[in-house]
mmCIF file of the C-alpha atoms, coordinates in Angstrom:
data_MODEL
# 
_entry.id   MODEL 
# 
loop_
_atom_site.group_PDB 
_atom_site.id 
_atom_site.type_symbol 
_atom_site.label_atom_id 
_atom_site.label_alt_id 
_atom_site.label_comp_id 
_atom_site.label_asym_id 
_atom_site.label_entity_id 
_atom_site.label_seq_id 
_atom_site.pdbx_PDB_ins_code 
_atom_site.Cartn_x 
_atom_site.Cartn_y 
_atom_site.Cartn_z 
_atom_site.occupancy 
_atom_site.B_iso_or_equiv 
_atom_site.pdbx_formal_charge 
_atom_site.auth_seq_id 
_atom_site.auth_comp_id 
_atom_site.auth_asym_id 
_atom_site.auth_atom_id 
_atom_site.pdbx_PDB_model_num 
ATOM 1   C CA . MET A 1 1   ? -30.739 18.412 58.919 1.00 0.00 ? 1   MET A CA 1 
ATOM 2   C CA . TYR A 1 2   ? -27.034 17.741 58.210 1.00 0.00 ? 2   TYR A CA 1 
ATOM 3   C CA . PRO A 1 3   ? -24.569 20.269 56.641 1.00 0.00 ? 3   PRO A CA 1 
ATOM 4   C CA . ALA A 1 4   ? -24.523 19.501 53.003 1.00 0.00 ? 4   ALA A CA 1 
ATOM 5   C CA . ASN A 1 5   ? -21.062 17.985 52.605 1.00 0.00 ? 5   ASN A CA 1 
ATOM 6   C CA . SER A 1 6   ? -19.829 14.608 51.670 1.00 0.00 ? 6   SER A CA 1 
ATOM 7   C CA . ALA A 1 7   ? -16.984 14.872 54.186 1.00 0.00 ? 7   ALA A CA 1 
ATOM 8   C CA . ILE A 1 8   ? -19.438 14.677 56.983 1.00 0.00 ? 8   ILE A CA 1 
ATOM 9   C CA . ARG A 1 9   ? -18.830 11.145 58.390 1.00 0.00 ? 9   ARG A CA 1 
ATOM 10  C CA . HIS A 1 10  ? -19.195 10.022 61.946 1.00 0.00 ? 10  HIS A CA 1 
ATOM 11  C CA . PRO A 1 11  ? -20.780 7.460  64.227 1.00 0.00 ? 11  PRO A CA 1 
ATOM 12  C CA . ALA A 1 12  ? -24.529 7.882  64.525 1.00 0.00 ? 12  ALA A CA 1 
ATOM 13  C CA . PHE A 1 13  ? -24.255 8.817  68.179 1.00 0.00 ? 13  PHE A CA 1 
ATOM 14  C CA . PHE A 1 14  ? -22.941 12.281 67.114 1.00 0.00 ? 14  PHE A CA 1 
ATOM 15  C CA . ASN A 1 15  ? -25.922 13.202 64.901 1.00 0.00 ? 15  ASN A CA 1 
ATOM 16  C CA . ARG A 1 16  ? -27.457 14.989 67.821 1.00 0.00 ? 16  ARG A CA 1 
ATOM 17  C CA . TYR A 1 17  ? -24.565 17.379 67.826 1.00 0.00 ? 17  TYR A CA 1 
ATOM 18  C CA . VAL A 1 18  ? -23.854 17.790 64.098 1.00 0.00 ? 18  VAL A CA 1 
ATOM 19  C CA . GLU A 1 19  ? -27.582 18.426 63.301 1.00 0.00 ? 19  GLU A CA 1 
ATOM 20  C CA . GLN A 1 20  ? -27.554 21.467 65.482 1.00 0.00 ? 20  GLN A CA 1 
ATOM 21  C CA . VAL A 1 21  ? -24.890 23.306 63.426 1.00 0.00 ? 21  VAL A CA 1 
ATOM 22  C CA . GLU A 1 22  ? -25.722 25.473 60.399 1.00 0.00 ? 22  GLU A CA 1 
ATOM 23  C CA . PRO A 1 23  ? -23.805 24.589 57.205 1.00 0.00 ? 23  PRO A CA 1 
ATOM 24  C CA . GLY A 1 24  ? -20.714 26.639 56.514 1.00 0.00 ? 24  GLY A CA 1 
ATOM 25  C CA . LYS A 1 25  ? -17.010 26.736 56.349 1.00 0.00 ? 25  LYS A CA 1 
ATOM 26  C CA . ILE A 1 26  ? -15.878 24.998 59.494 1.00 0.00 ? 26  ILE A CA 1 
ATOM 27  C CA . SER A 1 27  ? -13.112 27.421 60.306 1.00 0.00 ? 27  SER A CA 1 
ATOM 28  C CA . GLY A 1 28  ? -15.523 30.445 60.138 1.00 0.00 ? 28  GLY A CA 1 
ATOM 29  C CA . LEU A 1 29  ? -18.195 28.526 62.169 1.00 0.00 ? 29  LEU A CA 1 
ATOM 30  C CA . LEU A 1 30  ? -15.608 27.793 64.862 1.00 0.00 ? 30  LEU A CA 1 
ATOM 31  C CA . GLU A 1 31  ? -14.590 31.403 64.940 1.00 0.00 ? 31  GLU A CA 1 
ATOM 32  C CA . THR A 1 32  ? -18.241 32.530 65.220 1.00 0.00 ? 32  THR A CA 1 
ATOM 33  C CA . SER A 1 33  ? -18.872 29.941 67.963 1.00 0.00 ? 33  SER A CA 1 
ATOM 34  C CA . VAL A 1 34  ? -16.143 31.640 70.120 1.00 0.00 ? 34  VAL A CA 1 
ATOM 35  C CA . ASN A 1 35  ? -18.315 34.796 70.314 1.00 0.00 ? 35  ASN A CA 1 
ATOM 36  C CA . LEU A 1 36  ? -21.505 32.858 71.239 1.00 0.00 ? 36  LEU A CA 1 
ATOM 37  C CA . LEU A 1 37  ? -19.596 30.884 73.802 1.00 0.00 ? 37  LEU A CA 1 
ATOM 38  C CA . GLU A 1 38  ? -18.188 33.979 75.374 1.00 0.00 ? 38  GLU A CA 1 
ATOM 39  C CA . GLN A 1 39  ? -21.748 35.539 75.518 1.00 0.00 ? 39  GLN A CA 1 
ATOM 40  C CA . ASP A 1 40  ? -23.229 32.342 77.016 1.00 0.00 ? 40  ASP A CA 1 
ATOM 41  C CA . LEU A 1 41  ? -20.485 31.978 79.549 1.00 0.00 ? 41  LEU A CA 1 
ATOM 42  C CA . SER A 1 42  ? -20.876 35.499 80.713 1.00 0.00 ? 42  SER A CA 1 
ATOM 43  C CA . ILE A 1 43  ? -24.540 34.828 81.583 1.00 0.00 ? 43  ILE A CA 1 
ATOM 44  C CA . ILE A 1 44  ? -23.532 31.515 83.383 1.00 0.00 ? 44  ILE A CA 1 
ATOM 45  C CA . SER A 1 45  ? -21.018 33.448 85.377 1.00 0.00 ? 45  SER A CA 1 
ATOM 46  C CA . ALA A 1 46  ? -23.768 35.319 87.259 1.00 0.00 ? 46  ALA A CA 1 
ATOM 47  C CA . ILE A 1 47  ? -25.416 32.144 88.676 1.00 0.00 ? 47  ILE A CA 1 
ATOM 48  C CA . ASP A 1 48  ? -24.795 29.537 91.251 1.00 0.00 ? 48  ASP A CA 1 
ATOM 49  C CA . SER A 1 49  ? -22.535 27.171 89.492 1.00 0.00 ? 49  SER A CA 1 
ATOM 50  C CA . ARG A 1 50  ? -22.931 24.464 92.212 1.00 0.00 ? 50  ARG A CA 1 
ATOM 51  C CA . PHE A 1 51  ? -26.597 24.118 91.192 1.00 0.00 ? 51  PHE A CA 1 
ATOM 52  C CA . ALA A 1 52  ? -27.811 20.745 89.985 1.00 0.00 ? 52  ALA A CA 1 
ATOM 53  C CA . TYR A 1 53  ? -31.387 20.489 88.757 1.00 0.00 ? 53  TYR A CA 1 
ATOM 54  C CA . ALA A 1 54  ? -31.932 17.074 90.490 1.00 0.00 ? 54  ALA A CA 1 
ATOM 55  C CA . PRO A 1 55  ? -30.081 14.905 92.917 1.00 0.00 ? 55  PRO A CA 1 
ATOM 56  C CA . GLY A 1 56  ? -27.350 12.852 91.174 1.00 0.00 ? 56  GLY A CA 1 
ATOM 57  C CA . LYS A 1 57  ? -27.309 15.250 88.182 1.00 0.00 ? 57  LYS A CA 1 
ATOM 58  C CA . TRP A 1 58  ? -24.214 17.233 87.272 1.00 0.00 ? 58  TRP A CA 1 
ATOM 59  C CA . SER A 1 59  ? -23.740 20.733 88.735 1.00 0.00 ? 59  SER A CA 1 
ATOM 60  C CA . ILE A 1 60  ? -23.315 23.601 86.379 1.00 0.00 ? 60  ILE A CA 1 
ATOM 61  C CA . ASN A 1 61  ? -19.627 23.472 87.310 1.00 0.00 ? 61  ASN A CA 1 
ATOM 62  C CA . THR A 1 62  ? -19.313 19.766 86.322 1.00 0.00 ? 62  THR A CA 1 
ATOM 63  C CA . LEU A 1 63  ? -21.187 20.335 83.152 1.00 0.00 ? 63  LEU A CA 1 
ATOM 64  C CA . ILE A 1 64  ? -18.854 23.194 82.049 1.00 0.00 ? 64  ILE A CA 1 
ATOM 65  C CA . ARG A 1 65  ? -15.918 20.947 83.056 1.00 0.00 ? 65  ARG A CA 1 
ATOM 66  C CA . HIS A 1 66  ? -17.368 18.072 80.964 1.00 0.00 ? 66  HIS A CA 1 
ATOM 67  C CA . CYS A 1 67  ? -17.591 20.517 77.979 1.00 0.00 ? 67  CYS A CA 1 
ATOM 68  C CA . ILE A 1 68  ? -14.036 21.522 78.419 1.00 0.00 ? 68  ILE A CA 1 
ATOM 69  C CA . ASP A 1 69  ? -12.712 17.951 78.679 1.00 0.00 ? 69  ASP A CA 1 
ATOM 70  C CA . ALA A 1 70  ? -14.748 16.803 75.622 1.00 0.00 ? 70  ALA A CA 1 
ATOM 71  C CA . GLU A 1 71  ? -13.525 19.626 73.471 1.00 0.00 ? 71  GLU A CA 1 
ATOM 72  C CA . MET A 1 72  ? -9.791  18.938 74.405 1.00 0.00 ? 72  MET A CA 1 
ATOM 73  C CA . ILE A 1 73  ? -10.393 15.295 73.577 1.00 0.00 ? 73  ILE A CA 1 
ATOM 74  C CA . PHE A 1 74  ? -12.080 16.208 70.255 1.00 0.00 ? 74  PHE A CA 1 
ATOM 75  C CA . ALA A 1 75  ? -9.251  18.668 69.412 1.00 0.00 ? 75  ALA A CA 1 
ATOM 76  C CA . PHE A 1 76  ? -6.676  15.863 70.012 1.00 0.00 ? 76  PHE A CA 1 
ATOM 77  C CA . ARG A 1 77  ? -8.783  13.570 67.815 1.00 0.00 ? 77  ARG A CA 1 
ATOM 78  C CA . ALA A 1 78  ? -8.923  16.188 65.034 1.00 0.00 ? 78  ALA A CA 1 
ATOM 79  C CA . LEU A 1 79  ? -5.065  16.693 65.272 1.00 0.00 ? 79  LEU A CA 1 
ATOM 80  C CA . SER A 1 80  ? -4.530  12.798 65.191 1.00 0.00 ? 80  SER A CA 1 
ATOM 81  C CA . ILE A 1 81  ? -6.611  12.762 61.944 1.00 0.00 ? 81  ILE A CA 1 
ATOM 82  C CA . ALA A 1 82  ? -4.992  15.756 60.424 1.00 0.00 ? 82  ALA A CA 1 
ATOM 83  C CA . ARG A 1 83  ? -1.554  14.185 61.084 1.00 0.00 ? 83  ARG A CA 1 
ATOM 84  C CA . LEU A 1 84  ? -2.668  10.854 59.667 1.00 0.00 ? 84  LEU A CA 1 
ATOM 85  C CA . ASP A 1 85  ? -2.128  9.053  62.931 1.00 0.00 ? 85  ASP A CA 1 
ATOM 86  C CA . PRO A 1 86  ? -2.879  5.280  62.105 1.00 0.00 ? 86  PRO A CA 1 
ATOM 87  C CA . HIS A 1 87  ? -4.053  4.500  65.674 1.00 0.00 ? 87  HIS A CA 1 
ATOM 88  C CA . PRO A 1 88  ? -7.841  4.168  66.417 1.00 0.00 ? 88  PRO A CA 1 
ATOM 89  C CA . ILE A 1 89  ? -9.551  7.158  67.783 1.00 0.00 ? 89  ILE A CA 1 
ATOM 90  C CA . ARG A 1 90  ? -10.172 6.221  71.371 1.00 0.00 ? 90  ARG A CA 1 
ATOM 91  C CA . SER A 1 91  ? -13.491 6.727  73.113 1.00 0.00 ? 91  SER A CA 1 
ATOM 92  C CA . PHE A 1 92  ? -13.973 8.069  76.670 1.00 0.00 ? 92  PHE A CA 1 
ATOM 93  C CA . GLU A 1 93  ? -16.426 7.506  79.371 1.00 0.00 ? 93  GLU A CA 1 
ATOM 94  C CA . GLU A 1 94  ? -17.926 10.976 80.155 1.00 0.00 ? 94  GLU A CA 1 
ATOM 95  C CA . ASN A 1 95  ? -19.384 9.949  83.523 1.00 0.00 ? 95  ASN A CA 1 
ATOM 96  C CA . GLN A 1 96  ? -16.088 8.593  84.804 1.00 0.00 ? 96  GLN A CA 1 
ATOM 97  C CA . TYR A 1 97  ? -14.365 11.912 83.645 1.00 0.00 ? 97  TYR A CA 1 
ATOM 98  C CA . ALA A 1 98  ? -17.074 13.847 85.415 1.00 0.00 ? 98  ALA A CA 1 
ATOM 99  C CA . VAL A 1 99  ? -16.681 11.841 88.716 1.00 0.00 ? 99  VAL A CA 1 
ATOM 100 C CA . GLU A 1 100 ? -13.010 12.245 88.599 1.00 0.00 ? 100 GLU A CA 1 
ATOM 101 C CA . ALA A 1 101 ? -13.143 15.916 87.887 1.00 0.00 ? 101 ALA A CA 1 
ATOM 102 C CA . GLU A 1 102 ? -16.015 16.724 90.516 1.00 0.00 ? 102 GLU A CA 1 
ATOM 103 C CA . LYS A 1 103 ? -14.852 19.352 92.958 1.00 0.00 ? 103 LYS A CA 1 
ATOM 104 C CA . GLU A 1 104 ? -15.394 22.877 93.799 1.00 0.00 ? 104 GLU A CA 1 
ATOM 105 C CA . TYR A 1 105 ? -14.190 24.819 90.777 1.00 0.00 ? 105 TYR A CA 1 
ATOM 106 C CA . ASP A 1 106 ? -13.899 28.543 90.532 1.00 0.00 ? 106 ASP A CA 1 
ATOM 107 C CA . LEU A 1 107 ? -16.431 29.213 87.837 1.00 0.00 ? 107 LEU A CA 1 
ATOM 108 C CA . HIS A 1 108 ? -14.321 32.262 86.578 1.00 0.00 ? 108 HIS A CA 1 
ATOM 109 C CA . MET A 1 109 ? -11.441 29.840 85.983 1.00 0.00 ? 109 MET A CA 1 
ATOM 110 C CA . LEU A 1 110 ? -13.570 27.415 84.204 1.00 0.00 ? 110 LEU A CA 1 
ATOM 111 C CA . VAL A 1 111 ? -15.127 30.218 81.965 1.00 0.00 ? 111 VAL A CA 1 
ATOM 112 C CA . GLN A 1 112 ? -11.608 31.393 81.004 1.00 0.00 ? 112 GLN A CA 1 
ATOM 113 C CA . GLU A 1 113 ? -10.386 27.930 80.332 1.00 0.00 ? 113 GLU A CA 1 
ATOM 114 C CA . PHE A 1 114 ? -13.404 27.060 78.047 1.00 0.00 ? 114 PHE A CA 1 
ATOM 115 C CA . ILE A 1 115 ? -13.019 30.202 76.072 1.00 0.00 ? 115 ILE A CA 1 
ATOM 116 C CA . HIS A 1 116 ? -9.176  29.470 75.650 1.00 0.00 ? 116 HIS A CA 1 
ATOM 117 C CA . VAL A 1 117 ? -9.854  25.909 74.621 1.00 0.00 ? 117 VAL A CA 1 
ATOM 118 C CA . ARG A 1 118 ? -12.455 26.999 72.076 1.00 0.00 ? 118 ARG A CA 1 
ATOM 119 C CA . LYS A 1 119 ? -10.100 29.652 70.656 1.00 0.00 ? 119 LYS A CA 1 
ATOM 120 C CA . ALA A 1 120 ? -7.380  27.089 70.453 1.00 0.00 ? 120 ALA A CA 1 
ATOM 121 C CA . THR A 1 121 ? -9.750  24.675 68.582 1.00 0.00 ? 121 THR A CA 1 
ATOM 122 C CA . ALA A 1 122 ? -10.706 27.497 66.119 1.00 0.00 ? 122 ALA A CA 1 
ATOM 123 C CA . LEU A 1 123 ? -7.017  28.157 65.506 1.00 0.00 ? 123 LEU A CA 1 
ATOM 124 C CA . LEU A 1 124 ? -6.309  24.463 65.125 1.00 0.00 ? 124 LEU A CA 1 
ATOM 125 C CA . TYR A 1 125 ? -8.866  24.217 62.385 1.00 0.00 ? 125 TYR A CA 1 
ATOM 126 C CA . LYS A 1 126 ? -7.798  27.571 60.840 1.00 0.00 ? 126 LYS A CA 1 
ATOM 127 C CA . GLY A 1 127 ? -4.380  25.923 60.374 1.00 0.00 ? 127 GLY A CA 1 
ATOM 128 C CA . PHE A 1 128 ? -5.698  22.933 58.539 1.00 0.00 ? 128 PHE A CA 1 
ATOM 129 C CA . ASP A 1 129 ? -5.597  22.674 54.669 1.00 0.00 ? 129 ASP A CA 1 
ATOM 130 C CA . GLU A 1 130 ? -9.084  22.613 53.368 1.00 0.00 ? 130 GLU A CA 1 
ATOM 131 C CA . ASP A 1 131 ? -8.616  19.342 51.545 1.00 0.00 ? 131 ASP A CA 1 
ATOM 132 C CA . TRP A 1 132 ? -7.633  17.736 54.941 1.00 0.00 ? 132 TRP A CA 1 
ATOM 133 C CA . LEU A 1 133 ? -11.222 18.065 56.123 1.00 0.00 ? 133 LEU A CA 1 
ATOM 134 C CA . ASN A 1 134 ? -12.061 14.872 54.129 1.00 0.00 ? 134 ASN A CA 1 
ATOM 135 C CA . ARG A 1 135 ? -9.575  12.864 56.136 1.00 0.00 ? 135 ARG A CA 1 
ATOM 136 C CA . THR A 1 136 ? -10.914 10.278 58.470 1.00 0.00 ? 136 THR A CA 1 
ATOM 137 C CA . GLY A 1 137 ? -9.910  8.296  61.261 1.00 0.00 ? 137 GLY A CA 1 
ATOM 138 C CA . ILE A 1 138 ? -11.294 4.910  62.582 1.00 0.00 ? 138 ILE A CA 1 
ATOM 139 C CA . THR A 1 139 ? -12.821 4.848  66.013 1.00 0.00 ? 139 THR A CA 1 
ATOM 140 C CA . ASP A 1 140 ? -12.053 2.074  68.539 1.00 0.00 ? 140 ASP A CA 1 
ATOM 141 C CA . ASN A 1 141 ? -15.447 0.743  67.578 1.00 0.00 ? 141 ASN A CA 1 
ATOM 142 C CA . GLY A 1 142 ? -14.431 0.487  63.788 1.00 0.00 ? 142 GLY A CA 1 
ATOM 143 C CA . GLU A 1 143 ? -16.467 3.511  62.613 1.00 0.00 ? 143 GLU A CA 1 
ATOM 144 C CA . GLN A 1 144 ? -15.265 6.345  60.449 1.00 0.00 ? 144 GLN A CA 1 
ATOM 145 C CA . ILE A 1 145 ? -15.052 9.939  61.681 1.00 0.00 ? 145 ILE A CA 1 
ATOM 146 C CA . SER A 1 146 ? -13.899 12.765 59.584 1.00 0.00 ? 146 SER A CA 1 
ATOM 147 C CA . LEU A 1 147 ? -11.898 15.869 60.487 1.00 0.00 ? 147 LEU A CA 1 
ATOM 148 C CA . LEU A 1 148 ? -14.862 17.970 59.286 1.00 0.00 ? 148 LEU A CA 1 
ATOM 149 C CA . SER A 1 149 ? -17.357 16.142 61.438 1.00 0.00 ? 149 SER A CA 1 
ATOM 150 C CA . ILE A 1 150 ? -15.227 16.690 64.471 1.00 0.00 ? 150 ILE A CA 1 
ATOM 151 C CA . GLY A 1 151 ? -15.419 20.408 63.917 1.00 0.00 ? 151 GLY A CA 1 
ATOM 152 C CA . TYR A 1 152 ? -19.168 20.186 63.716 1.00 0.00 ? 152 TYR A CA 1 
ATOM 153 C CA . ILE A 1 153 ? -19.283 17.930 66.881 1.00 0.00 ? 153 ILE A CA 1 
ATOM 154 C CA . VAL A 1 154 ? -17.378 20.485 68.821 1.00 0.00 ? 154 VAL A CA 1 
ATOM 155 C CA . ILE A 1 155 ? -19.834 23.278 68.020 1.00 0.00 ? 155 ILE A CA 1 
ATOM 156 C CA . GLY A 1 156 ? -22.923 21.158 68.249 1.00 0.00 ? 156 GLY A CA 1 
ATOM 157 C CA . HIS A 1 157 ? -21.726 19.589 71.670 1.00 0.00 ? 157 HIS A CA 1 
ATOM 158 C CA . TRP A 1 158 ? -21.902 23.086 73.327 1.00 0.00 ? 158 TRP A CA 1 
ATOM 159 C CA . LEU A 1 159 ? -25.191 23.845 71.644 1.00 0.00 ? 159 LEU A CA 1 
ATOM 160 C CA . HIS A 1 160 ? -26.563 20.488 72.974 1.00 0.00 ? 160 HIS A CA 1 
ATOM 161 C CA . HIS A 1 161 ? -25.418 21.333 76.568 1.00 0.00 ? 161 HIS A CA 1 
ATOM 162 C CA . ARG A 1 162 ? -26.639 24.934 76.095 1.00 0.00 ? 162 ARG A CA 1 
ATOM 163 C CA . LYS A 1 163 ? -30.142 23.656 75.554 1.00 0.00 ? 163 LYS A CA 1 
ATOM 164 C CA . ILE A 1 164 ? -29.986 21.446 78.696 1.00 0.00 ? 164 ILE A CA 1 
ATOM 165 C CA . LEU A 1 165 ? -28.710 24.484 80.730 1.00 0.00 ? 165 LEU A CA 1 
ATOM 166 C CA . LYS A 1 166 ? -31.729 26.442 79.412 1.00 0.00 ? 166 LYS A CA 1 
ATOM 167 C CA . THR A 1 167 ? -34.365 23.817 79.807 1.00 0.00 ? 167 THR A CA 1 
ATOM 168 C CA . ARG A 1 168 ? -33.329 21.897 83.024 1.00 0.00 ? 168 ARG A CA 1 
ATOM 169 C CA . TYR A 1 169 ? -31.158 24.354 84.791 1.00 0.00 ? 169 TYR A CA 1 
ATOM 170 C CA . GLY A 1 170 ? -33.178 27.577 83.993 1.00 0.00 ? 170 GLY A CA 1 
ATOM 171 C CA . VAL A 1 171 ? -30.327 29.483 82.548 1.00 0.00 ? 171 VAL A CA 1 
ATOM 172 C CA . ASP A 1 172 ? -31.888 32.385 80.572 1.00 0.00 ? 172 ASP A CA 1 
ATOM 173 C CA . PHE A 1 173 ? -29.731 32.775 77.473 1.00 0.00 ? 173 PHE A CA 1 
# 
């Protein structure tokens, strides 16, 4: 079920993220998501972050790093749309980023970084004029994506990975 707003426009790939987010004012939803993220990451901080549920699958460290990378990329996309940048919104290959980022991270550092990135994203959206949320950019595949959709995608992306952490990694949220 999508949030009821005509400014929700994005490639179909992102439906799985957007559909997980309750309707509401995006700035408030992002602020609330900071608290959930902090709670979730405090639970993750107590487990072995090098654990992967199967050979060839990402470790918890890599999954958290992926979420941070993706959120920073989405924040840049949001800023580009808000500032009416005429260039296409570039895609990224998540597996390439993960491979290039694979290393022994200090989980405490990752947790702090992710919280700071989410707080920065929430502040970024708080600074947008409400009417800007209808603004769209064009992806490098020629599809529209709105500033509002990116906010929902950011929140839903973590919710998606939270479910994976629960069902496949056994994290008890």
